[in-house]
C-alpha positions in Angstrom: -12.1 -10.2 30.7 -14.4 -7.3 29.7 -14.0 -5.7 26.3 -12.5 -2.6 27.9 -9.6 -4.7 29.1 -8.9 -5.8 25.5 -9.0 -2.1 24.5 -6.2 -1.4 27.0 -4.2 -4.3 25.8 -4.7 -3.3 22.1 -3.5 0.2 23.0 -0.4 -1.2 24.6 0.4 -3.3 21.5 -0.5 -0.3 19.3 2.5 1.6 20.5 4.9 -1.4 20.7 5.5 -1.8 16.9 7.1 1.4 15.7 7.9 3.0 19.0 8.8 1.6 22.4 8.1 3.7 25.5 7.4 3.1 29.2 3.8 2.5 28.5 4.3 0.4 25.3 3.9 -3.2 26.6 3.9 -6.4 24.6 0.8 -8.5 24.0 0.3 -11.6 22.0 -1.4 -11.0 18.6 -0.9 -11.8 15.0 1.8 -9.7 13.3 2.5 -9.6 9.5 5.3 -7.4 8.3 6.5 -6.4 4.9 9.5 -8.7 5.3 11.1 -11.0 7.8 14.7 -10.5 8.7 16.9 -13.4 7.7 20.6 -13.4 8.3 23.1 -16.1 7.6 26.6 -16.8 8.7 28.0 -15.4 11.9 26.0 -12.1 11.7 23.4 -11.6 14.4 19.8 -11.9 12.9 18.9 -9.0 15.1 21.4 -6.7 13.4 20.9 -6.9 9.7 22.5 -4.6 7.1 25.0 -1.9 7.7 24.5 -0.1 11.1 23.6 3.6 11.0 23.4 3.9 14.8 20.7 4.9 17.3 18.4 7.8 16.6 16.3 9.8 19.0 12.9 10.3 17.5 10.4 13.1 18.5 6.9 12.7 17.0 4.1 15.3 17.1 0.4 14.4 16.5 -0.9 16.1 13.4 -4.2 14.3 12.7 -6.5 12.2 14.7 -9.9 10.9 13.5 -10.0 8.2 16.2 -10.9 10.7 18.9 -8.9 12.8 21.3 -7.0 10.5 23.7 -8.1 7.4 21.8 -5.9 4.4 22.8 -3.9 6.8 25.0 -2.3 8.4 22.0 -0.2 11.4 23.4 0.2 14.7 21.5 4.0 14.3 21.6 6.1 11.2 22.2 9.7 10.3 22.0 11.7 7.0 21.6 15.0 5.7 20.3 15.3 3.6 17.2 18.3 1.7 15.8 18.6 2.0 12.1 20.6 0.0 9.5 20.4 -0.3 5.8 21.2 -2.5 2.8 21.0 -2.0 -0.9 17.2 -1.7 -1.0 16.1 -2.0 2.6 16.0 0.1 5.8 15.9 -1.9 9.0 14.0 -0.3 12.0 14.5 -1.6 15.5 12.7 0.3 18.3 13.3 -2.4 20.9 10.9 -5.1 19.8 11.2 -6.9 16.4 13.3 -5.6 13.5 11.0 -4.3 10.9 12.1 -4.3 7.2 11.2 -1.3 5.0 11.9 -0.2 1.4 14.8 2.1 0.7 15.2 4.2 -2.4 18.1 3.6 -4.8 19.8 6.8 -3.7 19.2 5.9 0.0 17.4 9.2 0.7 13.8 8.1 1.2 12.1 5.1 2.8 8.7 3.5 3.6 8.0 0.9 6.3 4.6 -0.9 6.6 3.2 -3.4 9.1 -0.2 -4.9 9.8 -1.6 -6.2 13.0 -4.9 -8.1 13.5 -6.4 -7.9 17.0 -9.5 -9.8 18.2 -11.4 -7.3 20.4 -13.5 -10.0 22.0 -12.7 -12.2 25.0 -14.2 -15.5 26.2 -16.6 -13.5 28.5 -18.1 -11.5 25.7 -20.8 -14.0 25.3 -23.5 -12.9 22.9 -21.5 -10.2 21.3 -20.9 -10.3 17.5 -17.4 -11.0 16.3 -15.1 -7.9 16.2 -11.5 -7.8 15.0 -9.6 -4.7 14.0 -6.8 -4.4 11.5 -4.2 -1.8 12.3 -2.0 -0.7 9.4 1.2 1.2 10.5 3.2 3.2 8.0 6.5 5.1 8.6 7.8 7.0 5.6 10.2 9.9 5.2 13.6 11.1 4.1 17.2 10.6 5.2 19.8 13.4 5.1 23.0 11.7 4.2 26.4 12.8 5.6 29.5 10.9 4.5 28.7 7.2 4.8 26.0 7.7 7.3 22.8 9.7 8.1 22.6 13.0 10.1 18.8 13.5 10.1 15.6 11.6 9.5 12.2 13.2 8.9 8.9 11.8 8.1 5.5 10.7 9.3 4.0 7.8 11.3 0.5 6.8 10.4 -1.7 4.3 12.4 -4.9 3.3 10.6 -7.6 1.2 12.2 -10.5 -0.6 10.5 -12.8 -3.5 11.3 -11.9 -6.7 9.4 -14.4 -8.2 7.0 -17.5 -9.6 8.7 -16.7 -7.8 12.0 -19.4 -5.9 14.0 -17.6 -3.4 16.2 -20.3 -0.8 16.8 -19.9 -1.1 20.5 -16.3 0.2 20.2 -17.6 3.6 19.0 -20.8 3.8 21.1 -22.0 2.4 24.4 -20.2 1.8 27.8 -16.8 0.7 26.5 -16.1 3.3 23.8 -12.5 3.2 22.4 -12.9 5.2 19.2 -14.8 8.3 18.1 -15.2 6.6 14.7 -14.1 3.5 12.7 -12.3 3.4 10.3 -10.0 6.1 11.7 -6.3 7.0 11.7 -3.7 8.8 13.9 -0.9 10.6 12.1 2.4 12.0 13.6 5.2 14.0 12.0 8.6 13.2 13.3 12.3 14.1 13.2 15.2 12.1 14.5 18.9 12.7 15.0 21.7 10.2 15.8 22.6 9.9 19.5 25.0 7.0 19.4 26.0 3.6 18.0 
């Protein structure tokens, strides 16, 4: 498979972690999150904490140093996310894995972080130097509480890309298979979300 194929695959996985959409497809790669959800007893491990319901999230691109259209990043995108919370954690489920984030003591602010490592070479990239990218995702924001639940969520989504130590990824920013305008780089969205159901 040529490098450009892996770029497409990487783009698909890129959108799969914090937001699921029609063009966000799963791909096998190493994923390390801030916490792994572990549930005991008769509660489903996919539904940790106290459910807050499903929220419809609309995100607008505010900053992009990776280049216009890099990885297919749209100017505006929307998806649904199921939220739940515990004493010190917010659980974020956009249709893939449940991601665990930190929740403030007053339950009015949160931060969620994940890291993905993707090898950008394939078996046919003979002679090319090793190139892996680390992608750090961060969702952070505020929650507007209403009664026992949440009526509004606002914040930012940041996707930061950088070559791992020892990687040589110059061909990703110049040449025939350009994927980025520059590396390291980041794409930042601001978002708001309102509840739409259970």
